[in-house]
C-alpha positions as MATLAB code, in Angstrom:
seq = 'MSAVNEGTPIESLNITAEEQKKTFRKVALRLLPFLFLAYAINAIDRINISFAKLRMSEDLLLSDAAYGIGAAAFFVGYLLFEIPSNMYMQKVGTRATLTRIMILWGIVTMLMSTVESATSFYVLRFLLGVAEAGFFPGVILYLTYWFPGSLRGRITSVFFMAGIIAGIVSGPLAGWIMSSFHGWMGLKDWQSLFVLEGIPAVILGVIAWFWLVDQPEKAKWLSPREKLVIQTSLAAESTHVTKSSVALKQLLCDPRVLMAGFVFFCIYSGTNTVAYWMPTLIKEFGIQDIRQIGMISSLPYLTALVAMYILGRSSDKFLERRWHLALTMLVGAISFCLLGFFQDQIGLSIGLITLGAAACLSAVPLFWTIPPAYLSSTAAAAGIALVSTLGGMAAVLSPILVGAIKTQTGSIYMAFSVIAALLVLGAITLLLGIPARLIRERKV';
ca = [
      15.371   19.849  -27.915;
      18.905   19.311  -27.724;
      20.246   16.283  -26.141;
      22.026   16.756  -22.657;
      25.161   14.314  -22.136;
      25.209   12.538  -18.902;
      26.989   14.862  -16.089;
      26.401   17.982  -18.119;
      26.704   20.682  -15.391;
      23.793   22.509  -14.497;
      25.883   25.658  -14.061;
      27.155   25.583  -17.836;
      23.517   25.809  -18.887;
      22.740   28.486  -16.761;
      19.980   26.940  -14.906;
      19.301   28.252  -11.550;
      18.075   26.566   -8.250;
      15.028   28.862   -8.359;
      14.418   27.799  -11.947;
      14.563   24.276  -11.198;
      12.117   24.478   -8.183;
       9.406   26.298  -10.583;
       9.909   23.725  -13.151;
       9.404   20.662  -10.860;
       6.576   22.408   -9.242;
       4.777   22.786  -12.308;
       5.474   18.921  -12.947;
       4.262   17.756   -9.437;
       1.017   20.100   -9.885;
       0.378   18.457  -13.096;
       0.964   14.926  -12.273;
       0.698   14.364   -8.578;
      -3.085   15.175   -8.218;
      -4.041   12.878  -10.737;
      -1.715    9.861   -9.432;
      -2.750   10.446   -5.684;
      -6.380   10.078   -6.809;
      -5.675    6.900   -8.980;
      -4.059    5.446   -6.041;
      -6.698    6.508   -3.222;
      -9.530    5.036   -5.834;
      -7.165    1.813   -6.353;
      -6.821    1.144   -2.432;
     -10.595    1.732   -1.795;
     -11.313   -0.890   -4.631;
      -8.933   -3.018   -3.043;
     -10.327   -3.138    0.289;
     -14.061   -2.589   -0.344;
     -14.527   -6.351    0.049;
     -14.177   -5.851    3.849;
     -17.329   -3.697    3.828;
     -19.166   -5.820    1.205;
     -18.514   -9.032    3.288;
     -20.820   -7.866    5.922;
     -23.605   -8.721    3.763;
     -22.480  -10.827    0.796;
     -21.517  -13.578    3.246;
     -25.022  -13.575    4.461;
     -26.581  -13.532    1.020;
     -24.244  -16.242   -0.504;
     -23.450  -18.445    2.683;
     -19.804  -17.384    2.288;
     -17.849  -18.780    5.410;
     -14.873  -16.489    6.961;
     -12.645  -19.244    5.695;
     -13.834  -18.865    2.163;
     -13.698  -15.231    2.492;
      -9.699  -15.359    3.539;
      -9.045  -17.505    0.622;
     -10.834  -14.915   -1.729;
      -8.946  -12.068    0.074;
      -5.921  -13.903   -0.733;
      -6.542  -14.840   -3.938;
      -6.199  -11.004   -4.874;
      -2.556  -11.106   -4.056;
      -1.821  -14.351   -5.766;
      -2.812  -12.811   -9.015;
      -1.058   -9.699   -7.977;
       2.129  -11.118   -7.267;
       2.276  -13.627  -10.483;
       1.431  -10.734  -12.891;
       3.090   -7.808  -11.440;
       6.756   -8.332  -13.305;
       5.020   -9.104  -16.524;
       3.095   -6.067  -16.225;
       6.396   -4.017  -15.507;
       7.889   -5.468  -18.401;
       5.023   -4.879  -20.844;
       5.101   -1.351  -19.533;
       8.541   -0.691  -20.752;
       7.549   -1.782  -24.318;
       4.216   -0.053  -24.510;
       4.858    2.987  -22.313;
       3.448    4.210  -19.003;
       0.140    6.154  -20.395;
      -1.034    2.778  -22.130;
      -0.104    0.515  -19.119;
      -1.798    2.845  -16.342;
      -4.807    3.212  -18.920;
      -5.178   -0.532  -19.006;
      -4.635   -1.219  -15.337;
      -7.448    1.111  -14.477;
     -10.045    0.214  -16.812;
      -9.553   -3.376  -16.252;
      -9.632   -3.073  -12.622;
     -12.658   -1.035  -12.686;
     -14.478   -3.626  -14.769;
     -13.492   -6.258  -12.715;
     -14.662   -4.337   -9.610;
     -18.068   -3.772  -11.235;
     -18.051   -7.676  -11.955;
     -17.812   -8.641   -8.302;
     -21.355   -7.571   -8.032;
     -22.275  -10.865   -9.982;
     -20.628  -13.223   -7.385;
     -22.935  -16.046   -6.657;
     -20.622  -18.673   -4.980;
     -17.270  -19.188   -3.348;
     -16.016  -20.040   -6.536;
     -16.747  -17.197   -8.393;
     -15.506  -14.838   -5.662;
     -12.145  -16.624   -5.831;
     -11.961  -16.239   -9.533;
     -12.906  -12.570   -9.595;
     -10.830  -11.798   -6.482;
      -7.767  -13.272   -8.553;
      -8.707  -11.574  -11.712;
      -8.713   -8.194   -9.812;
      -5.130   -8.995   -8.619;
      -4.320   -9.663  -12.222;
      -5.569   -6.505  -13.430;
      -4.169   -4.196  -10.808;
      -0.806   -6.025  -11.272;
       2.086   -3.334  -11.885;
       0.105   -0.200  -10.841;
       1.973    0.787   -7.752;
       5.418   -0.225   -8.866;
       4.408    1.302  -12.446;
       3.905    5.008  -10.991;
       6.989    4.484   -8.584;
       9.107    3.994  -11.749;
       6.830    6.652  -13.719;
       8.290    9.161  -11.073;
      11.919    8.468  -11.875;
      11.303    9.805  -15.421;
      10.261   13.096  -14.010;
      11.900   13.896  -10.798;
      15.605   13.691   -9.628;
      16.453   11.602   -6.512;
      16.811   14.879   -4.518;
      12.908   15.254   -4.894;
      11.654   11.662   -5.161;
      11.483   11.182   -1.752;
       8.804   13.989   -0.896;
       7.107   13.153   -4.002;
       6.810    9.550   -3.313;
       5.727   10.262    0.276;
       2.687   12.557   -1.024;
       1.901    9.562   -3.038;
       1.899    7.139   -0.348;
      -0.268    9.400    1.460;
      -3.170    8.299   -0.706;
      -3.392    5.035    0.721;
      -4.036    6.461    4.310;
      -6.430    8.937    2.947;
      -8.175    6.167    1.277;
      -8.568    4.124    4.392;
     -10.158    7.111    6.074;
     -12.691    7.837    3.402;
     -13.160    4.085    2.324;
     -15.389    3.175    5.654;
     -17.842    6.446    5.534;
     -18.229    5.983    1.939;
     -18.719    2.197    1.925;
     -21.398    2.865    4.871;
     -23.163    5.502    2.950;
     -23.493    3.600   -0.419;
     -24.639    0.482    0.978;
     -27.204    2.308    3.113;
     -28.387    4.624    0.371;
     -28.263    2.298   -2.623;
     -29.910   -0.904   -1.422;
     -32.225   -1.900   -4.359;
     -30.616    0.629   -6.711;
     -31.361   -0.744  -10.267;
     -32.418   -4.151   -8.460;
     -28.978   -4.615   -6.744;
     -28.609   -5.469   -3.330;
     -26.187   -3.100   -1.078;
     -23.029   -4.940   -1.326;
     -23.554   -5.304   -5.198;
     -24.100   -1.499   -5.546;
     -20.889   -0.889   -3.604;
     -18.784   -2.860   -6.290;
     -20.613   -1.184   -9.111;
     -20.388    2.390   -7.805;
     -16.939    2.063   -6.605;
     -15.762    0.574   -9.959;
     -17.016    3.332  -12.123;
     -14.543    5.825  -11.237;
     -11.348    3.562  -12.100;
     -12.673    3.159  -15.479;
     -13.347    6.975  -15.951;
      -9.813    7.832  -14.768;
      -8.366    5.108  -17.219;
      -9.911    7.075  -20.110;
      -8.443   10.292  -18.625;
      -5.135    8.655  -18.084;
      -4.866    8.303  -21.957;
      -5.058   12.032  -22.627;
      -3.756   13.345  -19.070;
      -0.386   11.421  -18.753;
       2.817   11.719  -21.051;
       5.319    8.812  -21.137;
       8.478   11.249  -20.967;
       9.156   14.854  -20.520;
      10.194   15.420  -23.941;
       6.690   14.885  -25.262;
       4.707   16.856  -22.941;
       3.145   19.901  -24.774;
       2.567   21.564  -21.679;
       6.185   21.969  -20.791;
       8.489   24.525  -22.666;
      11.506   23.764  -24.428;
      13.257   25.371  -21.631;
      11.699   23.326  -18.929;
      12.259   20.017  -20.699;
      15.990   20.829  -20.779;
      15.761   21.611  -16.832;
      14.063   17.937  -16.410;
      16.847   16.488  -18.717;
      19.733   18.133  -17.183;
      18.722   17.437  -13.546;
      18.146   13.689  -14.559;
      21.198   13.374  -16.354;
      23.157   14.863  -13.810;
      22.088   12.642  -11.111;
      22.719    9.566  -13.409;
      26.223   10.027  -12.912;
      26.400    9.607   -9.202;
      24.616    5.904   -9.584;
      26.627    2.999   -9.133;
      25.052   -0.275  -10.645;
      25.837   -3.591   -8.768;
      24.328   -6.922   -8.715;
      23.983   -9.668   -6.191;
      23.027  -12.896   -6.785;
      19.531  -14.181   -5.483;
      21.191  -17.107   -3.985;
      23.551  -15.016   -2.066;
      20.747  -12.850   -0.402;
      18.841  -15.866    0.211;
      21.510  -16.867    2.243;
      21.888  -13.885    3.965;
      20.724  -13.910    7.537;
      20.103  -10.131    7.698;
      17.767  -10.259    4.555;
      15.707  -13.171    5.739;
      15.369  -11.400    9.346;
      14.000   -8.215    7.751;
      11.905  -10.001    5.508;
      10.355  -11.965    8.433;
       9.912   -8.583   10.399;
       8.215   -7.076    7.504;
       6.093  -10.258    6.961;
       5.007   -9.787   10.821;
       4.122   -5.985   10.105;
       2.291   -6.821    7.011;
       0.219   -9.627    8.565;
      -0.947   -6.987   10.869;
      -1.727   -3.854    8.446;
      -3.479   -6.480    5.990;
      -5.559   -8.184    8.758;
      -6.522   -4.718    9.727;
      -7.472   -3.944    5.943;
      -9.508   -7.034    5.437;
     -11.132   -7.993    8.979;
     -11.648   -4.648   10.864;
     -15.367   -4.085    9.569;
     -16.062   -7.687   10.740;
     -14.216   -7.409   14.340;
     -16.316   -4.017   14.526;
     -19.360   -5.861   13.842;
     -18.540   -8.475   16.783;
     -18.394   -5.608   19.126;
     -22.297   -5.546   18.692;
     -22.517   -2.523   16.079;
     -24.794   -3.272   13.140;
     -25.360   -0.115   11.413;
     -23.309   -0.259    8.329;
     -22.769    3.540    8.394;
     -21.293    3.508   12.014;
     -19.120    0.612   11.244;
     -17.938    2.573    8.331;
     -17.247    5.884   10.315;
     -15.240    3.761   13.075;
     -13.145    2.134   10.431;
     -11.763    5.503    9.645;
     -10.541    6.309   13.094;
      -7.085    3.816   12.860;
      -6.209    5.686    9.523;
      -6.827    9.176   11.134;
      -4.901    8.017   14.164;
      -2.110    6.582   11.930;
      -1.578    9.755   10.202;
      -0.796   11.705   13.649;
       1.211    8.672   14.923;
       3.364    8.469   11.602;
       4.427   12.086   11.793;
       5.282   12.103   15.488;
       7.072    8.539   15.118;
       8.943   10.061   12.090;
      10.277   13.249   13.639;
      11.304   11.381   17.038;
      13.089    8.791   15.013;
      14.813   11.520   12.810;
      15.734   13.390   15.953;
      17.265   10.592   17.921;
      18.714    8.693   14.867;
      17.093    5.595   16.483;
      15.023    3.170   14.340;
      14.980   -0.105   16.361;
      13.100    0.587   19.404;
      10.906    2.987   17.775;
       9.794    0.196   15.772;
       9.769   -2.492   18.132;
       7.687   -0.432   20.769;
       5.228    0.338   17.964;
       4.795   -3.168   17.044;
       4.282   -4.157   20.726;
       1.820   -1.400   21.138;
      -0.155   -3.067   18.166;
       0.297   -6.688   19.653;
      -0.740   -5.616   23.274;
      -3.990   -3.849   21.616;
      -5.066   -6.822   19.721;
      -4.663   -9.062   22.639;
      -6.652   -7.055   24.933;
      -9.496   -6.997   22.599;
     -10.919  -10.319   23.680;
     -10.653   -9.318   27.043;
     -13.031   -6.118   26.789;
     -15.282   -7.410   23.967;
     -18.280   -6.384   26.110;
     -17.141   -2.857   26.353;
     -17.754   -1.325   23.025;
     -16.202    1.911   23.908;
     -12.932    0.491   24.939;
     -12.976   -2.131   22.249;
     -12.874    0.590   19.635;
     -10.210    2.358   21.423;
      -8.049   -0.747   21.492;
      -8.647   -1.594   17.753;
      -7.986    2.280   16.829;
      -4.752    1.995   18.573;
      -3.651   -1.393   17.454;
      -4.367   -0.704   13.836;
      -2.829    2.706   13.893;
       0.368    1.118   15.334;
       0.624   -1.637   12.622;
      -0.054    1.092    9.815;
       2.598    3.453   11.608;
       5.115    0.473   11.502;
       5.596    0.453    7.821;
       7.367    3.741    7.138;
       9.541    2.990   10.279;
      10.373   -0.178    9.081;
      11.758    1.168    5.780;
      14.384    3.234    7.400;
      16.035    0.141    8.388;
      17.057   -2.086    5.565;
      19.067    0.505    3.602;
      20.728    1.314    6.774;
      22.403   -1.888    7.575;
      22.458   -3.990    4.152;
      25.719   -2.993    2.187;
      25.583   -0.785   -0.751;
      25.972   -3.527   -3.158;
      23.192   -5.588   -1.667;
      20.785   -2.666   -0.931;
      18.643   -2.652   -4.336;
      18.016   -6.318   -4.647;
      18.022   -7.133   -0.750;
      15.190   -4.512   -0.301;
      13.370   -6.219   -3.227;
      13.699   -9.297   -1.791;
      12.632   -8.474    1.860;
       9.652   -6.494    0.247;
       8.831   -9.816   -1.651;
       9.271  -11.918    1.609;
       7.169   -9.553    3.704;
       4.729   -9.543    0.797;
       3.836  -13.209    1.279;
       1.723  -12.025    4.291;
      -0.718  -10.516    2.072;
      -1.512  -14.069    0.779;
      -1.219  -16.145    4.037;
      -2.690  -13.752    6.791;
      -6.157  -13.697    5.273;
      -6.285  -17.431    4.981;
      -5.028  -17.953    8.692;
      -7.556  -15.064   10.186;
     -10.251  -16.907    7.984;
      -9.596  -20.375    9.144;
      -9.105  -19.524   12.746;
     -12.306  -17.758   12.687;
     -14.277  -20.466   11.101;
     -12.726  -23.224   13.313;
     -13.290  -21.369   16.570;
     -15.533  -19.267   16.059;
     -13.619  -16.345   17.594;
     -12.019  -13.284   15.543;
     -10.566  -12.448   18.744;
      -8.252  -15.562   18.678;
      -7.348  -14.614   15.099;
      -6.182  -11.182   16.399;
      -4.165  -12.701   19.156;
      -2.526  -14.857   16.592;
      -1.497  -11.784   14.735;
      -0.622  -10.057   17.796;
       1.885  -13.040   18.883;
       3.449  -12.649   15.112;
       3.948   -8.867   15.830;
       5.840   -9.931   19.179;
       8.033  -12.501   17.368;
       8.825   -9.829   14.798;
       9.692   -6.870   17.393;
      11.900   -9.821   19.377;
      13.728  -10.688   16.111;
      14.343   -7.087   15.101;
      15.881   -6.392   18.731;
      17.926   -9.531   18.774;
      18.695   -9.732   15.064;
      19.745   -6.399   13.614;
      22.494   -4.559   15.195;
      21.720   -1.387   16.553;
      25.538   -0.418   16.318;
      25.632   -0.666   12.559;
      22.220    1.415   12.182;
      23.455    4.306   14.453;
      26.920    4.475   12.911;
      25.368    4.843    9.173;
      22.958    7.412   10.637;
      20.082    6.697    8.531;
];
């Protein structure tokens, strides 16, 4: 294939819009189903600990505080090795990196069945974070090798949906495995869960080596003409990219970045608490059957799918972000606060956790419409990365906080009330600290 210079007009190569559409549809059909499935399994293997905890805590005498530390240990390993993993990917290629990541996280997930104490629990959760480090950002980077910016938003949105789908199926799947495979090969129900849910990741990792290709020009399933269409589309796009850098010190002193980071921290505290503590909360309602807990756990994710669509359309229609996000966060806060008052009413309690969890999950895509709208163009890229990092600290701190509160007070409801308070603080910070005028003028 002949090289294409950056900025080569598509018209000069007689590449039509229909040809572009057909080519990128072919690429999407080849790559997206595999990556979608991989991300769904990634999410399932990350949060299956929340269901295993219902049984393993009893077997290992694991306190809620110890569970919270173990849940957080995953993110410590993930955050520490995320950048090294991405740097190594640029050296060895995406195919080799994703193959390594999937096989390793599958193996560590299966090894979780060997946990015998709090210490081994911490170590294996940390190693799981190390194994998974770089998967999500690696895939996001990989997509930029295949799709131009004009298509990347839709492609990334489809990829994001895998996380929600995983939330819908993970509960019923865990309930079925733990109910049906207790005693399988001499394993307890929670041990069977880790083994059976770790195997698909290993299989996918092996398939990735044969299915994925690092760059379009190496893809044997593309014709020379299709490769030219992709290369030309990406080269034309690169001429419009303006590179700039902003010092980290400058960003850390920017109140806009810090406030956005705090708002995301509050939202992430809610979503992370839902992911790791919802099965425990449902059990507190008086529901003991693991299958029922799994089915109920899928309700917030189903509700979130609908809520994300409605809120996204409304936010785009009115070009308004702050109140949409703030009210969504407040709905989550109110729902969490009311849980303790209606703990004896199972139906109402299920409704409240469904509404509160769905609100937290729906707040995430709403939030990410705001930072690009009020950060300057020169600070946007680095600023968004820093906002993500600041908010991501909630993944480490919130499980520890919830576990400590439940251990000290004996009440999971008190812990959810604290998360509700964080959501309220985040909503107030959003409304008072982020200027509506600037967001409206830029018409996100």
